[in-house]
Structures are given as structure tokens and as C-alpha cells.
N, C-alpha and C positions, 0 to 999 in steps of 0.2 A: 533471520528471525522474522516471522510473519504474524501479524495480529488480525483479528476479524473485525467486522463492522458492527454497527449498533443493532442491526436487525438479525444477526445470526452468529454462529460460532465458527470454529476452525474447520468444520466439515463443509464449508461453502465450496461449491463446484470449482470456482476459479482458484481458490487457495489449494485445494486438493490437486488440481491439474498442475499448478505451478510447483508445488512441493514434489510431486512425482517426477516431473521433468528435470528439476534441478538436482534431485537425488540421483536420478539415472545418469546425469552428467558428472557425478562424483563429488558433489558438494553436500555438506550437511545442512539440514533444514530443521528449524525448531518452530512449531506452531504454538502460539501463546494464547491461551484462553484467558480473557480478562476476568478479574475476581468477581465482578458483579454478575457475570454469567455463571461462574462456578457456584455462586451463592443462590442461584435460581431466580435472580431478578430479571425482569423483562425490559427495563428501561436503563440506558446507560447514564452514568453520572456526568457531572460537569467535565469539560475538557481538562481542567487542571488535575482532577482526580484520575482521569484516564491516563494522563501523562505520568502522574506519580506511580500508578500501578505498573505501567509499562517500564519505567525506569527501574523500578524495584525488581521486576521479573528478569529483565536483561542483566541487571547487576547480580542477581542471585545465580545466574548461570555462569558468570565470569568467563565469557568466551575468550579464547586465546587466538591471536591473529586478527586479521581484518574482519570486520562485521558489516554486513549489509542488513538494514532493517526495512520493514515494509508492512503492508497490510492492505486490506480492502476497505474502501469507503472511510468510515470514521477511523479505522485502524491506519489507513494511509495518512490521514491528518495527524494522528498521534506520531507516526514515524517521522514525518516531516518536522514536526515541532520539537522532537527530542533527539534527532540525529546528531546534532552538534554536541549535546551534553554527553552522549554515549560514545563519542569518538568514532561514529560510524563512517564508512568510506563511501557509502551509497544508500539510496532509498529506492524501493520499488513500490509504486503507488498504483494499486488496482482499483478501478472505478472511483477515482478521486471525486468527492462530492463538491464540485466547484461552486455550486449554488443550490438552494432549495428548488425543487421543480417549479417552473413558472416564475421564478424570482431571480433573474440574472443580475439584478442590481445589488443583491446581497451576496456578493462574491467572497470566496475564500482564497482567491488567487494569491494573496500575500503569504499564506502558509507555504505555497509552492516557491514563490520568489525568495522568501527568507531562508529557505533551507540551504545550509552552507556546504552541502555535498551534492554530487551529481544525482539527479532524480530521473528515473525512468517511469513514465506514466503509461499504464495500459488502460485504455478507455474505449467503451462501446461507442459506435457511431450514432446510436439512438438513445444514449443515456440522458434521461430527463434532468439529471443533476449536473449536466454539462457534457456535451459531446466531445469527441476527440478534437474536432476542429476548434471548439470553444476553448478547450484547455490549451491547445497549441497557440492560439491567438493571444491569450492573456499572460502566458508564462513563457515568453520567448527564450530560446536557448535550451529548453528541456527536450528530452527525447520522448516523443509520444508515439506509442504503437496503437493503432486503431484496430479494434476488433469489429469488423464489418457486420452490420445487422444486429449487433448486441445492444441490450439495454443495460441498466445498472447492475444486474446480476451477472453479466458476462456469460450467462448460461448458453446463449445461442451465439454461434460464430466459432471460428477456428482459433483456438488459443495457441496453436503450434508456433506461429511467428512471435507471439509474446513470450513464450517459454524460451525460444531461441535468443531473443533480445536480452532476457534476464541472464541466461547462461553466458552470453557475450559480455554483459556488464560485470558479472562475477569474475570472469577471466581477466578483464581489463583492470579492475580495482584490486585484484589479488596479486598483481605483478609487483 
């Protein structure tokens, strides 16, 4: 299950590429549009409301078997914060917003560190919200796949290795 970020919907380039690759490998993918976007609002609500909506959406689907949750940017934060409550076996974090651009002292690293399940982070090398190197440095033990040359949108760069890493994670946690 994948959620979108604060600035866009489930049609984001990286979410579409990941969903296509994972589906081609034989796994089911559900893209979840947050209720505030469905209602036509442009600004995301507080994190606790995002988490509540995500928990409700996942609960309504009642998935059987192991579930991996994830998302891009704000959706990655939601997935990390809620993985334990959902009984998820893994998290895929695309373009995790480690800090606001130019504000590395306002880190969100604890959301990565506190996640009780394996986390795979797919991060651009030039992401102003935190590069792949920054993420790897603050959250030791996480698997970080760098998308060379990509910024926060992950629109530039080869997502092939990232899709392969996600498929490998799904195979590993599904055993």
C-alpha cells in the first residue's frame, strides 16, 4: 500500500513507476489517495489526522497476509509512524523528507529510527529535503537506495534499481 506526498497525488512519477514494477513482479499494489486530496483541498492536515486517515484506509481494505506500507515524502512519514499499529512487515519510503530545505537542524530522523519494521528508503542524491547520504548517516541500519541525480520528485534518474530493491524486500518479508 502506497500513499502520496503533501504536494501531489497517487499519480506521482515515482509512485507510478514503483507500482508498475511491483505489479509486474507479481505483487498486488494499492495506491491510497488521502481524504484531503479527494475533498479537493490543497493543504495537508496535521500529521495525526494524516495518520488517522491512513489507518482507516488500510483497515477498510482488510488485507490478508503480510503487508508492506509506504509512500512518497509526507506519505513516507505516515507509513513509518503507523507501520507498527498496522502490523506491517516493512516500509518503503520514497523521498523521505528528512528536514525542510536548508534546515537540517529540524530533522525528522526519529520517525525513521522509531519504525519497528525494516525500512527501505529510496532517496535522490540531490534532494533538498535530505540527500541519500544524509538519510544514511542519521538512520544507521536502514537500507537506502540512492537515485543518482534526482531531486525530491525522483523524476530524474533511474528508478530501476529502486524497484528491484522493493521487489527484493517484498520477497524477503513475504517468506
